[in-house]
MIDOSE-1310 file (N, C-alpha, C; in nm, 2 decimals, decimal comma, always signed):
residues 283
mwkr	+6,30/+8,26/+8,73/+6,22/+8,14/+8,79/+6,31/+8,06/+8,89; +6,42/+8,02/+8,84/+6,51/+7,94/+8,93/+6,57/+8,02/+9,04; +6,60/+8,14/+9,03/+6,64/+8,23/+9,13/+6,55/+8,24/+9,25; +6,42/+8,26/+9,20/+6,32/+8,26/+9,31/+6,30/+8,14/+9,39
ksyf	+6,31/+8,03/+9,32/+6,29/+7,88/+9,39/+6,41/+7,86/+9,46; +6,53/+7,89/+9,43/+6,65/+7,88/+9,51/+6,64/+7,95/+9,64; +6,59/+8,08/+9,63/+6,57/+8,16/+9,76/+6,48/+8,10/+9,85; +6,37/+8,04/+9,80/+6,26/+7,98/+9,87/+6,31/+7,86/+9,94
visl	+6,39/+7,78/+9,86/+6,43/+7,65/+9,93/+6,55/+7,68/+10,04; +6,64/+7,78/+10,01/+6,73/+7,83/+10,12/+6,66/+7,87/+10,24; +6,57/+7,97/+10,21/+6,50/+8,03/+10,32/+6,42/+7,93/+10,41; +6,35/+7,83/+10,33/+6,27/+7,73/+10,41/+6,37/+7,65/+10,50
slli	+6,48/+7,60/+10,46/+6,57/+7,53/+10,52/+6,63/+7,59/+10,64; +6,66/+7,73/+10,63/+6,72/+7,81/+10,73/+6,61/+7,84/+10,84; +6,49/+7,87/+10,80/+6,38/+7,89/+10,90/+6,37/+7,78/+10,98; +6,35/+7,65/+10,93/+6,33/+7,53/+11,01/+6,44/+7,52/+11,10
aclv	+6,57/+7,53/+11,06/+6,68/+7,51/+11,13/+6,68/+7,61/+11,25; +6,67/+7,74/+11,22/+6,66/+7,83/+11,33/+6,55/+7,81/+11,44; +6,43/+7,77/+11,40/+6,33/+7,73/+11,48/+6,38/+7,62/+11,58; +6,42/+7,50/+11,52/+6,45/+7,39/+11,61/+6,57/+7,41/+11,69
wcqm	+6,69/+7,47/+11,62/+6,81/+7,49/+11,71/+6,80/+7,59/+11,80; +6,70/+7,69/+11,79/+6,68/+7,79/+11,90/+6,61/+7,72/+12,02; +6,52/+7,63/+11,99/+6,45/+7,55/+12,11/+6,56/+7,46/+12,18; +6,64/+7,40/+12,09/+6,75/+7,32/+12,15/+6,84/+7,40/+12,23
gafl	+6,88/+7,51/+12,18/+6,96/+7,61/+12,26/+6,91/+7,66/+12,39; +6,78/+7,68/+12,38/+6,72/+7,74/+12,50/+6,71/+7,62/+12,61; +6,69/+7,51/+12,57/+6,68/+7,39/+12,66/+6,83/+7,36/+12,72; +6,92/+7,38/+12,65/+7,06/+7,36/+12,70/+7,10/+7,48/+12,79
vhif	+7,05/+7,58/+12,76/+7,07/+7,71/+12,85/+7,01/+7,68/+12,99; +6,89/+7,63/+12,98/+6,82/+7,58/+13,10/+6,89/+7,49/+13,18; +6,94/+7,37/+13,11/+6,99/+7,26/+13,18/+7,14/+7,29/+13,24; +7,22/+7,37/+13,18/+7,35/+7,41/+13,21/+7,37/+7,52/+13,29
fgvn	+7,27/+7,62/+13,28/+7,29/+7,75/+13,36/+7,17/+7,79/+13,44; +7,06/+7,69/+13,45/+6,96/+7,72/+13,53/+6,88/+7,83/+13,49; +6,88/+7,89/+13,37/+6,79/+7,99/+13,33/+6,65/+7,93/+13,29; +6,55/+7,98/+13,36/+6,42/+7,95/+13,34/+6,37/+8,01/+13,21
ikan	+6,36/+7,94/+13,09/+6,31/+7,99/+12,97/+6,17/+7,90/+12,95; +6,07/+7,99/+12,95/+5,93/+7,93/+12,96/+5,90/+7,87/+12,83; +5,92/+7,95/+12,71/+5,89/+7,89/+12,57/+5,98/+7,81/+12,53; +5,99/+7,68/+12,57/+6,08/+7,59/+12,52/+6,00/+7,45/+12,51
ffkf	+6,00/+7,40/+12,39/+5,94/+7,27/+12,36/+6,00/+7,15/+12,45; +6,12/+7,14/+12,44/+6,19/+7,02/+12,51/+6,16/+7,02/+12,66; +6,17/+7,15/+12,72/+6,15/+7,15/+12,86/+6,00/+7,12/+12,89; +5,90/+7,16/+12,80/+5,78/+7,14/+12,82/+5,75/+6,98/+12,81
cfsl	+5,82/+6,92/+12,74/+5,81/+6,77/+12,72/+5,84/+6,69/+12,85; +5,94/+6,75/+12,91/+5,97/+6,68/+13,05/+5,87/+6,71/+13,14; +5,81/+6,83/+13,14/+5,70/+6,87/+13,23/+5,59/+6,79/+13,23; +5,55/+6,72/+13,12/+5,43/+6,64/+13,12/+5,43/+6,52/+13,20
fked	+5,56/+6,47/+13,24/+5,55/+6,34/+13,32/+5,62/+6,37/+13,46; +5,58/+6,28/+13,54/+5,64/+6,29/+13,68/+5,78/+6,25/+13,68; +5,86/+6,31/+13,76/+6,00/+6,30/+13,75/+6,05/+6,16/+13,78; +5,99/+6,08/+13,86/+6,04/+5,96/+13,90/+5,96/+5,84/+13,80
svyy	+5,88/+5,87/+13,71/+5,82/+5,79/+13,63/+5,90/+5,72/+13,52; +5,85/+5,60/+13,48/+5,94/+5,55/+13,35/+5,92/+5,63/+13,24; +5,81/+5,69/+13,22/+5,77/+5,77/+13,10/+5,87/+5,89/+13,09; +5,88/+5,97/+13,20/+5,98/+6,06/+13,23/+6,11/+6,03/+13,18
fvvv	+6,17/+5,92/+13,23/+6,30/+5,88/+13,20/+6,31/+5,85/+13,04; +6,21/+5,79/+12,97/+6,20/+5,76/+12,84/+6,22/+5,89/+12,76; +6,13/+5,98/+12,79/+6,13/+6,10/+12,72/+6,26/+6,19/+12,74; +6,33/+6,19/+12,86/+6,45/+6,26/+12,88/+6,54/+6,19/+12,79
tlls	+6,55/+6,06/+12,80/+6,65/+5,99/+12,72/+6,64/+6,02/+12,57; +6,52/+6,00/+12,52/+6,50/+6,03/+12,37/+6,54/+6,16/+12,33; +6,49/+6,26/+12,40/+6,52/+6,41/+12,36/+6,67/+6,43/+12,39; +6,73/+6,38/+12,49/+6,87/+6,40/+12,49/+6,94/+6,35/+12,40
iiis	+6,91/+6,22/+12,34/+6,98/+6,16/+12,23/+6,96/+6,25/+12,11; +6,82/+6,29/+12,07/+6,80/+6,37/+11,96/+6,89/+6,50/+11,96; +6,90/+6,57/+12,07/+6,97/+6,70/+12,07/+7,12/+6,67/+12,08; +7,16/+6,55/+12,14/+7,31/+6,52/+12,13/+7,34/+6,49/+11,99
ysil	+7,27/+6,41/+11,93/+7,30/+6,36/+11,78/+7,31/+6,49/+11,70; +7,21/+6,58/+11,71/+7,21/+6,69/+11,61/+7,33/+6,79/+11,64; +7,38/+6,81/+11,77/+7,49/+6,89/+11,79/+7,62/+6,82/+11,74; +7,63/+6,68/+11,80/+7,76/+6,61/+11,76/+7,78/+6,59/+11,60
stlf	+7,67/+6,54/+11,54/+7,68/+6,53/+11,40/+7,71/+6,65/+11,32; +7,66/+6,77/+11,36/+7,70/+6,89/+11,30/+7,85/+6,93/+11,32; +7,89/+6,91/+11,44/+8,03/+6,94/+11,46/+8,12/+6,83/+11,40; +8,07/+6,72/+11,39/+8,16/+6,61/+11,32/+8,17/+6,64/+11,17
kiae	+8,06/+6,67/+11,11/+8,05/+6,71/+10,97/+8,15/+6,83/+10,94; +8,14/+6,93/+11,02/+8,22/+7,04/+11,01/+8,36/+7,02/+11,00; +8,42/+6,92/+11,10/+8,56/+6,89/+11,12/+8,59/+6,81/+11,01; +8,50/+6,72/+10,97/+8,52/+6,63/+10,87/+8,55/+6,70/+10,73
qyfl	+8,46/+6,78/+10,71/+8,49/+6,87/+10,59/+8,61/+6,95/+10,57; +8,64/+7,00/+10,69/+8,76/+7,09/+10,69/+8,88/+7,00/+10,65; +8,91/+6,89/+10,73/+9,02/+6,80/+10,70/+9,02/+6,75/+10,56; +8,90/+6,70/+10,52/+8,89/+6,63/+10,38/+8,93/+6,74/+10,27
srrf	+8,87/+6,86/+10,29/+8,90/+6,97/+10,20/+9,04/+7,00/+10,19; +9,11/+7,01/+10,30/+9,25/+7,04/+10,30/+9,33/+6,93/+10,24; +9,30/+6,81/+10,26/+9,36/+6,70/+10,19/+9,34/+6,69/+10,04; +9,21/+6,71/+10,00/+9,18/+6,71/+9,86/+9,24/+6,83/+9,79
kqkl	+9,23/+6,94/+9,84/+9,32/+7,05/+9,78/+9,46/+7,04/+9,77; +9,52/+6,97/+9,87/+9,66/+6,95/+9,84/+9,69/+6,85/+9,73; +9,60/+6,74/+9,73/+9,62/+6,67/+9,61/+9,59/+6,70/+9,48; +9,51/+6,80/+9,47/+9,47/+6,88/+9,34/+9,59/+6,96/+9,31
flsk	+9,65/+7,03/+9,38/+9,76/+7,13/+9,36/+9,90/+7,06/+9,33; +9,91/+6,92/+9,39/+10,01/+6,85/+9,35/+10,01/+6,80/+9,21; +9,88/+6,78/+9,15/+9,86/+6,74/+9,02/+9,83/+6,84/+8,91; +9,86/+6,98/+8,96/+9,84/+7,10/+8,88/+9,92/+7,09/+8,75
nfdm	+9,87/+7,10/+8,64/+9,92/+7,11/+8,51/+9,96/+7,28/+8,48; +10,07/+7,31/+8,50/+10,09/+7,46/+8,49/+10,08/+7,54/+8,36; +10,12/+7,48/+8,26/+10,11/+7,52/+8,13/+9,95/+7,54/+8,10; +9,89/+7,43/+8,10/+9,73/+7,43/+8,08/+9,66/+7,52/+8,16
trnv	+9,69/+7,54/+8,29/+9,64/+7,61/+8,40/+9,65/+7,77/+8,34; +9,78/+7,81/+8,30/+9,81/+7,95/+8,26/+9,73/+7,97/+8,13; +9,73/+7,86/+8,03/+9,66/+7,89/+7,89/+9,52/+7,90/+7,91; +9,46/+7,83/+7,99/+9,30/+7,83/+8,00/+9,26/+7,97/+8,07
netf	+9,34/+8,01/+8,17/+9,31/+8,14/+8,25/+9,32/+8,25/+8,15; +9,42/+8,25/+8,07/+9,44/+8,35/+7,97/+9,34/+8,35/+7,86; +9,31/+8,24/+7,81/+9,21/+8,22/+7,70/+9,07/+8,26/+7,74; +9,02/+8,24/+7,87/+8,89/+8,29/+7,90/+8,89/+8,40/+8,00
nrvn	+9,01/+8,48/+8,00/+9,03/+8,60/+8,07/+8,98/+8,59/+8,22; +9,03/+8,49/+8,28/+9,00/+8,48/+8,43/+9,10/+8,57/+8,50; +9,07/+8,69/+8,54/+9,16/+8,78/+8,60/+9,22/+8,74/+8,72; +9,13/+8,65/+8,80/+9,19/+8,62/+8,95/+9,26/+8,48/+8,92
ndil	+9,28/+8,43/+8,80/+9,35/+8,29/+8,77/+9,27/+8,19/+8,85; +9,15/+8,18/+8,85/+9,07/+8,09/+8,95/+9,04/+7,96/+8,88; +9,10/+7,93/+8,77/+9,08/+7,80/+8,70/+9,19/+7,71/+8,73; +9,19/+7,60/+8,78/+9,29/+7,51/+8,81/+9,28/+7,37/+8,72
vvna	+9,39/+7,36/+8,64/+9,39/+7,24/+8,56/+9,48/+7,13/+8,61; +9,41/+7,02/+8,63/+9,49/+6,91/+8,70/+9,52/+6,79/+8,61; +9,63/+6,72/+8,62/+9,66/+6,61/+8,52/+9,57/+6,50/+8,57; +9,47/+6,46/+8,48/+9,38/+6,33/+8,51/+9,32/+6,30/+8,37
eqpl	+9,32/+6,18/+8,35/+9,25/+6,12/+8,22/+9,10/+6,13/+8,22; +9,04/+6,12/+8,34/+8,89/+6,13/+8,36/+8,84/+6,27/+8,33; +8,75/+6,30/+8,25/+8,70/+6,44/+8,23/+8,64/+6,50/+8,35; +8,69/+6,59/+8,42/+8,64/+6,65/+8,54/+8,61/+6,80/+8,53
aftl	+8,50/+6,86/+8,58/+8,49/+6,99/+8,60/+8,40/+7,02/+8,71; +8,45/+7,09/+8,82/+8,38/+7,12/+8,93/+8,43/+7,25/+9,00; +8,34/+7,30/+9,08/+8,38/+7,43/+9,16/+8,40/+7,36/+9,31; +8,50/+7,41/+9,37/+8,55/+7,37/+9,51/+8,57/+7,50/+9,61
gfrr	+8,55/+7,49/+9,72/+8,59/+7,60/+9,81/+8,47/+7,67/+9,88; +8,50/+7,73/+9,99/+8,38/+7,80/+10,06/+8,41/+7,95/+10,06; +8,52/+8,00/+10,11/+8,55/+8,13/+10,12/+8,58/+8,20/+9,98; +8,68/+8,11/+9,90/+8,71/+8,16/+9,77/+8,70/+8,05/+9,68
pfiv	+8,58/+8,02/+9,63/+8,55/+7,90/+9,54/+8,65/+7,92/+9,41; +8,70/+7,80/+9,37/+8,77/+7,80/+9,23/+8,74/+7,68/+9,15; +8,75/+7,70/+9,03/+8,71/+7,59/+8,92/+8,82/+7,50/+8,91; +8,79/+7,38/+8,89/+8,89/+7,28/+8,86/+8,84/+7,20/+8,73
fstg	+8,94/+7,21/+8,63/+8,92/+7,11/+8,52/+9,04/+7,00/+8,51; +9,00/+6,90/+8,44/+9,11/+6,80/+8,42/+9,16/+6,80/+8,28; +9,29/+6,78/+8,26/+9,33/+6,76/+8,13/+9,24/+6,68/+8,03; +9,20/+6,57/+8,09/+9,09/+6,49/+8,00/+8,99/+6,56/+7,95
lirl	+8,94/+6,65/+8,05/+8,82/+6,74/+7,99/+8,86/+6,83/+7,89; +8,98/+6,89/+7,90/+9,01/+6,99/+7,80/+9,04/+6,93/+7,65; +9,09/+6,80/+7,67/+9,11/+6,71/+7,54/+8,97/+6,69/+7,48; +8,88/+6,66/+7,56/+8,75/+6,61/+7,51/+8,67/+6,72/+7,45
ldfd	+8,65/+6,82/+7,50/+8,57/+6,93/+7,46/+8,64/+7,02/+7,35; +8,55/+7,08/+7,27/+8,60/+7,18/+7,17/+8,57/+7,32/+7,25; +8,64/+7,43/+7,17/+8,64/+7,55/+7,24/+8,50/+7,61/+7,29; +8,40/+7,58/+7,21/+8,27/+7,65/+7,25/+8,22/+7,57/+7,37
elea	+8,24/+7,43/+7,37/+8,18/+7,35/+7,47/+8,26/+7,38/+7,61; +8,39/+7,40/+7,60/+8,46/+7,43/+7,72/+8,44/+7,58/+7,77; +8,41/+7,67/+7,69/+8,37/+7,81/+7,72/+8,23/+7,80/+7,80; +8,13/+7,71/+7,75/+8,00/+7,70/+7,82/+8,01/+7,63/+7,96
vveh	+8,12/+7,54/+7,97/+8,13/+7,48/+8,09/+8,20/+7,58/+8,20; +8,30/+7,66/+8,15/+8,34/+7,77/+8,22/+8,24/+7,87/+8,28; +8,14/+7,90/+8,19/+8,03/+8,00/+8,24/+7,94/+7,91/+8,32; +7,91/+7,80/+8,31/+7,84/+7,71/+8,42/+7,91/+7,72/+8,55
eafh	+8,03/+7,69/+8,55/+8,10/+7,67/+8,68/+8,13/+7,81/+8,73; +8,14/+7,91/+8,66/+8,16/+8,04/+8,71/+8,03/+8,09/+8,78; +7,92/+8,05/+8,74/+7,78/+8,06/+8,81/+7,78/+8,02/+8,95; +7,83/+7,88/+8,96/+7,84/+7,83/+9,09/+7,94/+7,90/+9,17
qkky	+8,05/+7,93/+9,12/+8,15/+8,00/+9,19/+8,09/+8,15/+9,24; +8,02/+8,21/+9,16/+7,97/+8,35/+9,21/+7,86/+8,34/+9,31; +7,78/+8,23/+9,31/+7,67/+8,19/+9,41/+7,71/+8,13/+9,52; +7,86/+8,10/+9,54/+7,90/+8,02/+9,66/+7,83/+7,88/+9,68
dplv	+7,79/+7,82/+9,58/+7,71/+7,72/+9,59/+7,78/+7,59/+9,67; +7,91/+7,57/+9,65/+7,96/+7,46/+9,76/+7,93/+7,50/+9,90; +7,94/+7,62/+9,94/+7,91/+7,66/+10,07/+7,76/+7,65/+10,11; +7,68/+7,69/+10,03/+7,54/+7,68/+10,04/+7,49/+7,53/+10,07
ifil	+7,54/+7,46/+9,96/+7,51/+7,31/+9,96/+7,55/+7,24/+10,10; +7,67/+7,28/+10,14/+7,73/+7,22/+10,26/+7,65/+7,26/+10,37; +7,60/+7,38/+10,39/+7,50/+7,42/+10,49/+7,38/+7,35/+10,50; +7,32/+7,33/+10,38/+7,19/+7,27/+10,36/+7,21/+7,12/+10,39
qlis	+7,32/+7,06/+10,35/+7,35/+6,92/+10,40/+7,36/+6,90/+10,55; +7,43/+7,01/+10,61/+7,45/+7,01/+10,75/+7,30/+7,01/+10,83; +7,22/+7,09/+10,79/+7,08/+7,10/+10,83/+7,00/+6,96/+10,81; +7,02/+6,91/+10,70/+6,94/+6,80/+10,68/+6,98/+6,67/+10,75
nalw	+7,13/+6,67/+10,76/+7,17/+6,55/+10,86/+7,13/+6,58/+11,00; +7,14/+6,70/+11,06/+7,11/+6,72/+11,20/+6,97/+6,71/+11,22; +6,88/+6,76/+11,14/+6,73/+6,76/+11,17/+6,67/+6,66/+11,08; +6,74/+6,53/+11,08/+6,67/+6,43/+11,00/+6,52/+6,40/+11,04
fvpl	+6,47/+6,45/+11,15/+6,33/+6,42/+11,18/+6,24/+6,52/+11,12; +6,29/+6,60/+11,05/+6,20/+6,70/+10,97/+6,26/+6,70/+10,82; +6,17/+6,60/+10,75/+6,22/+6,55/+10,61/+6,22/+6,67/+10,51; +6,15/+6,78/+10,53/+6,16/+6,89/+10,45/+6,30/+6,95/+10,42
tkwc	+6,39/+6,93/+10,53/+6,53/+6,98/+10,52/+6,61/+6,89/+10,42; +6,58/+6,76/+10,41/+6,65/+6,69/+10,31/+6,59/+6,71/+10,18; +6,46/+6,75/+10,16/+6,41/+6,78/+10,03/+6,46/+6,91/+9,98; +6,50/+7,01/+10,08/+6,55/+7,15/+10,05/+6,69/+7,11/+10,00
hkny	+6,78/+7,03/+10,06/+6,91/+7,00/+10,01/+6,91/+6,93/+9,88; +6,83/+6,84/+9,87/+6,83/+6,77/+9,73/+6,79/+6,87/+9,61; +6,68/+6,94/+9,64/+6,63/+7,03/+9,54/+6,72/+7,14/+9,51; +6,78/+7,19/+9,61/+6,87/+7,31/+9,58/+6,99/+7,27/+9,48
kiis	+7,04/+7,15/+9,50/+7,13/+7,10/+9,41/+7,09/+7,09/+9,27; +6,97/+7,05/+9,25/+6,91/+7,05/+9,11/+6,89/+7,18/+9,06; +6,82/+7,26/+9,14/+6,80/+7,41/+9,10/+6,93/+7,48/+9,07; +7,03/+7,47/+9,14/+7,17/+7,53/+9,11/+7,21/+7,49/+8,98
elsa	+7,20/+7,35/+8,94/+7,26/+7,30/+8,81/+7,18/+7,36/+8,70; +7,04/+7,37/+8,72/+6,95/+7,42/+8,62/+6,98/+7,58/+8,58; +7,02/+7,65/+8,71/+7,04/+7,79/+8,71/+7,18/+7,81/+8,64; +7,27/+7,72/+8,67/+7,40/+7,74/+8,60/+7,40/+7,71/+8,45
dena	+7,32/+7,61/+8,41/+7,30/+7,60/+8,28/+7,23/+7,69/+8,20; +7,14/+7,77/+8,26/+7,06/+7,88/+8,21/+7,16/+8,00/+8,19; +7,26/+8,01/+8,29/+7,34/+8,12/+8,29/+7,45/+8,10/+8,17; +7,49/+7,99/+8,14/+7,58/+7,94/+8,04/+7,51/+7,96/+7,89
vhkm	+7,38/+7,92/+7,89/+7,31/+7,95/+7,77/+7,30/+8,10/+7,73; +7,26/+8,17/+7,85/+7,26/+8,33/+7,83/+7,39/+8,38/+7,79; +7,50/+8,34/+7,85/+7,63/+8,41/+7,80/+7,66/+8,36/+7,67; +7,63/+8,24/+7,63/+7,69/+8,19/+7,50/+7,59/+8,22/+7,39
gtel	+7,46/+8,25/+7,43/+7,36/+8,28/+7,33/+7,31/+8,16/+7,26; +7,33/+8,06/+7,30/+7,29/+7,92/+7,24/+7,29/+7,81/+7,34; +7,22/+7,71/+7,31/+7,22/+7,60/+7,41/+7,32/+7,49/+7,35; +7,37/+7,51/+7,24/+7,46/+7,40/+7,18/+7,56/+7,37/+7,26
gist	+7,65/+7,45/+7,31/+7,78/+7,44/+7,37/+7,75/+7,36/+7,49; +7,66/+7,40/+7,59/+7,65/+7,33/+7,71/+7,57/+7,20/+7,69; +7,49/+7,18/+7,59/+7,43/+7,06/+7,55/+7,52/+6,94/+7,53; +7,60/+6,98/+7,42/+7,70/+6,87/+7,38/+7,81/+6,85/+7,47
allk	+7,85/+6,95/+7,56/+7,93/+6,92/+7,67/+7,88/+6,83/+7,77; +7,76/+6,83/+7,81/+7,69/+6,75/+7,90/+7,68/+6,62/+7,84; +7,64/+6,61/+7,72/+7,62/+6,47/+7,66/+7,76/+6,40/+7,65; +7,86/+6,47/+7,62/+8,00/+6,40/+7,60/+8,04/+6,36/+7,74
likh	+8,01/+6,43/+7,85/+8,05/+6,38/+7,98/+7,97/+6,27/+8,03; +7,85/+6,28/+8,00/+7,76/+6,15/+8,04/+7,80/+6,03/+7,96; +7,83/+6,05/+7,84/+7,89/+5,94/+7,76/+8,03/+5,86/+7,82; +8,09/+5,96/+7,87/+8,22/+5,92/+7,92/+8,22/+5,88/+8,08
gctd	+8,08/+5,88/+8,13/+8,06/+5,83/+8,26/+8,13/+5,92/+8,37; +8,13/+6,05/+8,35/+8,19/+6,13/+8,45/+8,10/+6,14/+8,57; +8,15/+6,10/+8,68/+8,09/+6,11/+8,81/+8,16/+6,17/+8,92; +8,10/+6,21/+9,03/+8,18/+6,26/+9,13/+8,19/+6,16/+9,25
kssp	+8,31/+6,13/+9,27/+8,34/+6,02/+9,39/+8,42/+6,08/+9,49; +8,43/+6,22/+9,51/+8,52/+6,29/+9,60/+8,44/+6,31/+9,72; +8,50/+6,30/+9,84/+8,43/+6,33/+9,96/+8,41/+6,46/+10,00; +8,48/+6,57/+9,98/+8,45/+6,70/+10,00/+8,33/+6,75/+9,93
ilvh	+8,28/+6,85/+9,98/+8,17/+6,92/+9,92/+8,22/+7,00/+9,78; +8,17/+6,95/+9,67/+8,20/+7,03/+9,56/+8,09/+7,02/+9,46; +8,08/+7,11/+9,35/+7,97/+7,11/+9,27/+8,03/+7,08/+9,14; +7,99/+6,95/+9,10/+8,04/+6,89/+8,98/+7,94/+6,91/+8,86
fsne	+8,00/+6,92/+8,75/+7,93/+6,97/+8,63/+7,83/+6,86/+8,58; +7,85/+6,74/+8,60/+7,76/+6,63/+8,55/+7,72/+6,52/+8,62; +7,70/+6,56/+8,77/+7,68/+6,46/+8,87/+7,53/+6,48/+8,94; +7,45/+6,58/+8,88/+7,33/+6,62/+8,93/+7,22/+6,64/+8,83
svny	+7,10/+6,60/+8,86/+6,99/+6,62/+8,79/+7,00/+6,63/+8,63; +7,06/+6,52/+8,58/+7,09/+6,51/+8,43/+6,97/+6,50/+8,37; +6,86/+6,43/+8,39/+6,75/+6,42/+8,34/+6,67/+6,57/+8,32; +6,66/+6,63/+8,44/+6,60/+6,77/+8,45/+6,67/+6,85/+8,35
rlqq	+6,80/+6,86/+8,36/+6,89/+6,95/+8,28/+6,87/+6,92/+8,13; +6,86/+6,81/+8,08/+6,84/+6,78/+7,95/+6,70/+6,81/+7,91; +6,60/+6,80/+7,98/+6,47/+6,86/+7,95/+6,47/+7,01/+7,94; +6,54/+7,06/+8,02/+6,54/+7,22/+8,03/+6,62/+7,26/+7,91
lidp	+6,72/+7,20/+7,86/+6,79/+7,24/+7,75/+6,71/+7,21/+7,62; +6,64/+7,11/+7,61/+6,58/+7,07/+7,50/+6,44/+7,17/+7,48; +6,38/+7,20/+7,60/+6,26/+7,29/+7,60/+6,28/+7,39/+7,71; +6,34/+7,50/+7,70/+6,36/+7,61/+7,80/+6,23/+7,65/+7,87
hkti	+6,13/+7,66/+7,78/+5,99/+7,70/+7,84/+5,92/+7,60/+7,92; +5,95/+7,48/+7,92/+5,88/+7,38/+7,99/+5,90/+7,40/+8,14; +5,79/+7,38/+8,22/+5,80/+7,39/+8,36/+5,85/+7,25/+8,41; +5,95/+7,26/+8,51/+5,99/+7,13/+8,57/+5,94/+7,14/+8,71
plra	+5,84/+7,06/+8,75/+5,80/+7,05/+8,89/+5,90/+7,00/+8,98; +5,92/+7,07/+9,09/+6,02/+7,01/+9,21/+5,93/+7,01/+9,32; +5,84/+6,91/+9,36/+5,75/+6,91/+9,45/+5,79/+6,80/+9,56; +5,76/+6,84/+9,69/+5,79/+6,74/+9,79/+5,67/+6,64/+9,78
ettt	+5,71/+6,53/+9,84/+5,59/+6,41/+9,86/+5,51/+6,46/+9,97; +5,39/+6,41/+9,96/+5,28/+6,43/+10,06/+5,34/+6,40/+10,20; +5,39/+6,28/+10,21/+5,43/+6,23/+10,34/+5,54/+6,33/+10,40; +5,64/+6,36/+10,30/+5,75/+6,45/+10,36/+5,68/+6,58/+10,42
ifvs	+5,58/+6,64/+10,35/+5,53/+6,76/+10,39/+5,46/+6,74/+10,51; +5,37/+6,63/+10,53/+5,30/+6,60/+10,63/+5,38/+6,60/+10,76; +5,48/+6,50/+10,76/+5,56/+6,49/+10,87/+5,63/+6,60/+10,92; +5,68/+6,69/+10,83/+5,76/+6,80/+10,86/+5,67/+6,90/+10,94
iyvl	+5,54/+6,92/+10,88/+5,46/+7,02/+10,93/+5,41/+6,98/+11,06; +5,38/+6,85/+11,08/+5,34/+6,79/+11,22/+5,44/+6,81/+11,32; +5,58/+6,79/+11,28/+5,68/+6,82/+11,38/+5,69/+6,98/+11,42; +5,68/+7,06/+11,31/+5,70/+7,19/+11,33/+5,57/+7,25/+11,41
vili	+5,46/+7,20/+11,39/+5,33/+7,24/+11,46/+5,34/+7,22/+11,60; +5,38/+7,09/+11,62/+5,41/+7,05/+11,77/+5,53/+7,16/+11,84; +5,61/+7,19/+11,77/+5,72/+7,27/+11,83/+5,65/+7,41/+11,84; +5,60/+7,46/+11,74/+5,54/+7,60/+11,77/+5,42/+7,60/+11,84
gmti	+5,34/+7,49/+11,85/+5,22/+7,49/+11,94/+5,25/+7,48/+12,07; +5,34/+7,40/+12,11/+5,38/+7,39/+12,24/+5,45/+7,51/+12,29; +5,51/+7,59/+12,21/+5,56/+7,71/+12,26/+5,47/+7,82/+12,29; +5,36/+7,81/+12,20/+5,25/+7,91/+12,22/+5,17/+7,89/+12,35
viv	+5,15/+7,77/+12,37/+5,07/+7,70/+12,49/+5,14/+7,75/+12,62; +5,28/+7,74/+12,60/+5,36/+7,77/+12,73/+5,35/+7,91/+12,77; +5,37/+8,01/+12,65/+5,36/+8,14/+12,67/+5,22/+8,19/+12,71
C-alpha cells in the first residue's frame, strides 16, 4: 500500500516539475537564442499585451521574477546542500567512535560497514548521503536501546538507505521550493516524508516479525525528545509523522488518509490547466 502511494507522490511531483520547467526552458531558449517555440505559456502571456503598454511591462516583470526565482533558488539549494553536507560529514567522522562502529557493524552483519557510530549523548539515528547513503547512530542511542530495539532501528534505517530516501526527499524539496505557486508540490514533499517513515516501520516489523522492537524504540526516543536540528538533508528516525506511525504500529490494518486540502488541489489544478490550456490553444 505505502509503496504504491510513494510512487504516486513522486510521479506527481516530477510530472508537475517537468511540465513547468519545460515551459520555462522553452521560454529561455526563445529569449536567449531567438528560437521560435510556439507552444510556450510564458511567451503567450507576453503576446496578450501591447509591447509598449504598462500591462506588458508588469507581466514581463512578474514572469521574469518567477522564472529567475525558480532557477536561482534551485541552484542555491543545490550548492547549499553540497557544502553543508560536506561540513556535516566531516564533523560526524571527527566524532566517530571506532570501537562501537566496528562492533555494531559486526553484530548486525553490515557487509559494507555502512553504520557510523558517533560520540554524542543525545540519542540519534538517521540516514545520510545521496550516492552512497549510510546510517548514523550515536553512542547515546546505543546505550538507550536494548538489542531488539536497536535491531529494529537498523532495519528501519536500512530501508531508507535502500530506497535512497535522502536523495528523493531532497529532490522533492527542490521542486516544492522552486514551484511554490503549485501547492501540490509542497504536499508531495511533506507526504512522501510521512509515507517513507511508515514504509520503513513496516519493513522493520516485517524483518523482526513483531511490532514490539520498533514501537518501544520510537517511544523511548520520543520520551528523550530526539529531534533533528541539522541543516543537511537526512532521514531521521523520530522526527517525522510520529502520530501516524504510532497509529500504524497499534493497528496495522487501519487506513491512514493522506489527502491534500481542497484549496491546495484547486490552486494547483488551476495553475496547471492554464499552462496546458494555453499550450493547446497556441498549437
